[in-house]
N, C-alpha and C positions, 0 to 999 in steps of 0.2 A: 421018694417024692422030692422034687426040686422046689425049694422055697425061694420066691423072689421077694426082695425087700420092697414093701409098699410105701409109696410116697403119697401123703394126703395133704390137701390144702387146708389152710386155716378156715375156721367157721366165721363167715362174715355176716350171715343172716340167721336170726333166731325167731321162730314162731313158737311162742311160749304157751304153756297150758292155759286154757281158757280162751285162746284166740282162735277164731274160725274165719277162714278165707273162702269166699264163694267166687268161683270163676276160675278159668284156666290161668295158670301161673308159670312164668319162666324165671330162671335165675342163672347167675354165673357164680363161680367160686364155690364156697362151702356153705351149706344150709343145714341147720338143725331144726327139726320139727318135733315139738312136744304137744302141739295143738292139733287142729284139724284143717284140711283143705277139701272143699267140695268142688272138684274140677280136676282137670288134667294138670300134671306137673311135668315140665320139660326143661332140661338144661339147655342153655344157650351157649353154643361154642364148644361144648364137650371137653375141651382141653383143660385138665387140672380141676375138674369139678367133683364135688362130693355131696352126697345126701346122707344125713344121719337122722333116723327116726327113733325117738325115745319111746319107752314103754308107755302105752296109753295113747300114743299119737295115732291119727287116722287120716288116710287119703281115700276119697271116693272118686276115683277117676284113673286114667292111664298114667303111668309114670315112665319117663325116658331119661336116663342119667348115664354118667360115665362110671362112677364108683358109688356104691351104696352099702350102708350098714343099717339093716332093718331090725328094729325091735318093737315095731308097732304093727298097724294093720293097713293093708292096701286092698281096696275093693276095685280091682281093675287089672289090666295087663301091666307087666313090669318088663321094661327092656333096659338092660344094663350093658353098656358097651365095653366095660373093662372088668371090674371086680365087684362081686356081690357077696355079701355076708348076711345070712339069715340067722339071727340070734334066737335064743330059747323062746321068747315071747313073740317072735315075728309071725305074721299071718299074711298070706297072699291068696286072695280069692280071684284068681285069673291066671293067664298063661305067663310064663317067665322065659325071656330070652337072655342069655348070658354068654360071656367069654370065659370067665373064671368064677367059680361059685364055691362058697364054704357054707355048709348047712350044719347048724347045731341041733342037738337032740331037743325035741320039744316044740320046734317051729311047725307051722301048719301050712301046707300048700294044697290048694284046691284048683288044679289046672295042670297044664302040660309044661314040661321043661324042654327048652330048645337051645342047643349050643349054637352060638354065632361066633365066627372068627373075627377077632379084633383086626381092624384095618391098619393099625399102626405098624410101621416098619421098625423092626428091631435091628439096630446096628450091631454088627459083630464086634466083640471086644478086640481091641488092638493087641497084637503080640507084644508083650512087655519088653522083649529083646529089641524089637524095632523101635519102640518108644525111647528106650535107654540109649540106643545108638544115635538116634536123631538128636537127643538132648546133649549127649557128649560131643557130637560133631559141632553143634552150635556153640557150646561152651569153649571148645578148642579154638574155633574160628574167632570167637569174640576175644579170647585171651591173646591170640597171635596178632590180631589187629591192634589191640591196646598196647602191646609191647613195642610196636614199631614206631 
């Protein structure tokens, strides 16, 4: 199994325990939910966004995000464009669409799983020899110009 190093953004929004939001919600960046949302939750812009749901949190509505770590309950469909992690206390009552998924023992899914291909283009890694040759060439040119 090939493991990719995951980059997550900082949490910029917190919905704490005891807070209930009614209505559809959009966000950018990182959000942590320990309270409840009664409505759909959608990421705005996708790039570099993260949803973290703490134990006891709840969303009654559809969720569309880039990356998510779920340890709460979602009553609706979940679409995750990049990485999805369902922890031990995670519950999803709906269909799940994902690109990469990690499921921990004890989580509950009541719906269908569907793989979706991530639309991001992955740049091939540059050959290290080519990079070194270019760097050396620039350094030699720089030194020869400064000696004249």
